[in-house]
N, C-alpha and C positions, 0 to 999 in steps of 0.2 A: 523479571528484574527490570527496574527502571533504568533508562539510559544514563541517568545521573550516577547510578552505582557502577555501570560499565565504565564510565569516565574515570571514576575513582580507582577502579581496579587496573585499568590500562596505565594510569599515571603512576601506580605503585609497582605493577608487575611487568611493565613494558608491552606485553602482547597478551591477548586472550583469544581463545577460539569460541565462536558463537554460532548459533543457528538463527536464521531470520524468521521471526514470527509473523512478519507482515511483508508486503511488497514495498518496503521503505525506499528502495532505490528507484522505483517507478516515478516517484516525484522528482527525482534527480536525473531522469533519463539514464538510469544506471542498469547494472547487470543483475544484481541480486533479486531473487524472487523468494516467496514464502517457502520455507523448508531448506533453502540452500545454506551452506556453511561458509564461513570465512574467518580470517584472523584479523582482528582489529590491532593495528600496529601503532596508531597514534590518534590523539584526540586534540581538539582545539576549540575553545569557546569562541564563537564567531566574532564578537566584538566586546572585549573586556571593558571598554570605556562606557558601555551601556549597562547601568545597574540592572540586576536581575535578568540579564539576557538569557533566553531560554533556547537558543539554537547553538548546536555544536557541530563541528565538522569532524568526521571520523575518516580515517584511511583504512581501507579493508583490502587484504590480499586474499586471493582465492586459490593459489597454486597447490596448496596441500589438499584441496577438496575437488579437484577438477572432475574426477570420475563421478563422485557423488552429485555434484552440481550439474553435470552434463545430462543426467537423467531428468532433471527438473527444469532445464532451460527451455525457454520459448524461442522459436525461430522468428525473431522480430527485428533483425537487422537487414536493411536493404543492401543488396549487392548490385553494383552498377551494371554488370554484365547480365542483361536480361531482366533486371528488376525483380529478382526472386528474393525470398527471405532466407536468412541463414542464422545459425547460432553464433555466439561469440567464439566458441571453441572452433567451429568451422572456419571462422575468419582468422583464427590464431592471433587475436588481439591481446592487448595487455591484460594482465591478471591482477590489476590493482586499480582502485578508484577511490575518490573522495565522495562522501555522502553527507548531506546536511540533514540533521535530525532534530526533533524537539527533545530537549533534555529530560522532560518529565514523561515522555511516552514509554511504552514497553515494546520495543521493536526486536529484541533479541532474548535468547536464553543462553546461558553458559553451556558449552558442550560437556566440559568436565569442571566440576567445582574444585577450587583450590583449597584443600583441607587446611593447609598451614595459614593461608590468608584469612580464612574464616575464623580460625583460632585467634589470630592477631586482632581482628576486629572486636573480639570480646575482651581484649586486654586493655590495660590503661596506658600502654606505651604510646609515645607520640609518633613513632614511625615504624614501618614494617622492618627496616634494617635493624633498628634498635631492638625490636622484639626478637628477631632471629639471632642476633648476637647474644642476647640474654639467655635464650634457650641453649645455644651452643656452649656458652660458658658454664651453664648449669650442668650440661651433659658431660663436659670435659672435667668438671670438678668431682665427678663420681669415680670411685676406685675402678681401675681397669679400662677406663675410657680415655683414649687419646687420639690424636690425629695421625700418628705414625703407624 
């Protein structure tokens, strides 16, 4: 899935869980390595004043996947005491970071596809909320279906 599609989903769904397909964070002196998982909690086009800007900033949280990521993590952080290397987990550092990525690259895959969002994308509705409301009203309009 292209990073552009990830941007669209985060803007609609607020957060999504992904698996890193590349070492995208290495370019950002970041944490995530290929195979690690994270939750993208926000996205931002780097500079909207530049037409066709192809760089976006994503904010990724890792706390849901600490055990999974710990098995994939490289010990590449220098510890001042003795100049040995450690993992981020060893250092108990923050579990969120900003990463700058190319909007047309394919750096992630969804961990779980959102079935409802996929159905919405096939519809003619202008927004996800509009589509959900339409589906709910159709459901409630059937005999025996109510919210109580």
